[in-house]
C-alpha positions as a Python dict, from the first residue, in 0.01 Angstrom:
ca = {
    (1, 'M'): (0, 0, 0),
    (2, 'E'): (-273, 233, 127),
    (3, 'L'): (-585, 295, -83),
    (4, 'K'): (-870, 543, -32),
    (5, 'G'): (-1233, 487, -126),
    (6, 'K'): (-1599, 494, -24),
    (7, 'L'): (-1785, 211, 148),
    (8, 'I'): (-2075, 111, -79),
    (9, 'K'): (-2199, -219, 68),
    (10, 'G'): (-2156, -435, 376),
    (11, 'V'): (-2279, -795, 402),
    (12, 'G'): (-2195, -1029, 689),
    (13, 'G'): (-1859, -873, 776),
    (14, 'L'): (-1752, -836, 412),
    (15, 'Y'): (-1731, -477, 289),
    (16, 'F'): (-1730, -351, -69),
    (17, 'I'): (-1527, -36, -136),
    (18, 'R'): (-1535, 182, -449),
    (19, 'L'): (-1185, 320, -495),
    (20, 'H'): (-1123, 666, -641),
    (21, 'N'): (-1032, 509, -977),
    (22, 'G'): (-1379, 343, -996),
    (23, 'E'): (-1262, -10, -915),
    (24, 'V'): (-1472, -202, -658),
    (25, 'I'): (-1290, -427, -411),
    (26, 'S'): (-1408, -645, -123),
    (27, 'C'): (-1238, -663, 215),
    (28, 'K'): (-1287, -745, 581),
    (29, 'A'): (-1248, -499, 868),
    (30, 'K'): (-952, -528, 1102),
    (31, 'G'): (-1025, -684, 1442),
    (32, 'A'): (-966, -359, 1632),
    (33, 'F'): (-1298, -223, 1500),
    (34, 'R'): (-1485, -507, 1670),
    (35, 'H'): (-1292, -461, 1997),
    (36, 'E'): (-1358, -85, 1998),
    (37, 'S'): (-1727, -127, 1892),
    (38, 'I'): (-1673, 74, 1573),
    (39, 'K'): (-1919, -11, 1295),
    (40, 'P'): (-1852, 109, 941),
    (41, 'C'): (-2156, 275, 777),
    (42, 'I'): (-2241, 286, 408),
    (43, 'G'): (-2105, 606, 257),
    (44, 'D'): (-1802, 629, 490),
    (45, 'D'): (-1475, 742, 336),
    (46, 'V'): (-1230, 468, 428),
    (47, 'T'): (-867, 362, 407),
    (48, 'V'): (-785, 12, 287),
    (49, 'L'): (-449, -162, 320),
    (50, 'D'): (-329, -410, 58),
    (51, 'E'): (-132, -673, 249),
    (52, 'G'): (-168, -969, 16),
    (53, 'G'): (-544, -924, 74),
    (54, 'Y'): (-748, -612, 137),
    (55, 'V'): (-817, -501, 496),
    (56, 'L'): (-1039, -210, 601),
    (57, 'H'): (-792, -11, 810),
    (58, 'G'): (-943, 329, 886),
    (59, 'I'): (-1263, 529, 872),
    (60, 'D'): (-1252, 903, 810),
    (61, 'E'): (-1468, 1130, 1027),
    (62, 'R'): (-1832, 1107, 922),
    (63, 'K'): (-2086, 1388, 921),
    (64, 'N'): (-2392, 1171, 993),
    (65, 'C'): (-2513, 811, 989),
    (66, 'L'): (-2858, 666, 928),
    (67, 'I'): (-2927, 349, 1124),
    (68, 'R'): (-3159, 93, 969),
    (69, 'P'): (-3334, -133, 1221),
    (70, 'P'): (-3267, -508, 1185),
}
């Protein structure tokens, strides 16, 4: 099942997504993001797949992204 939401927090490869119904779920990103050097940013509209566990599957086009130095 495919769910839509907004990325609200990312800690050590674990991402927290607020779904449109207000529920907050945690998930990991699929490996293809790492291979393609795609980094989810807080505030991104995302697609999450429920395959027995939640997996961050897609990131909608973003308008901008603020980078915070490490």
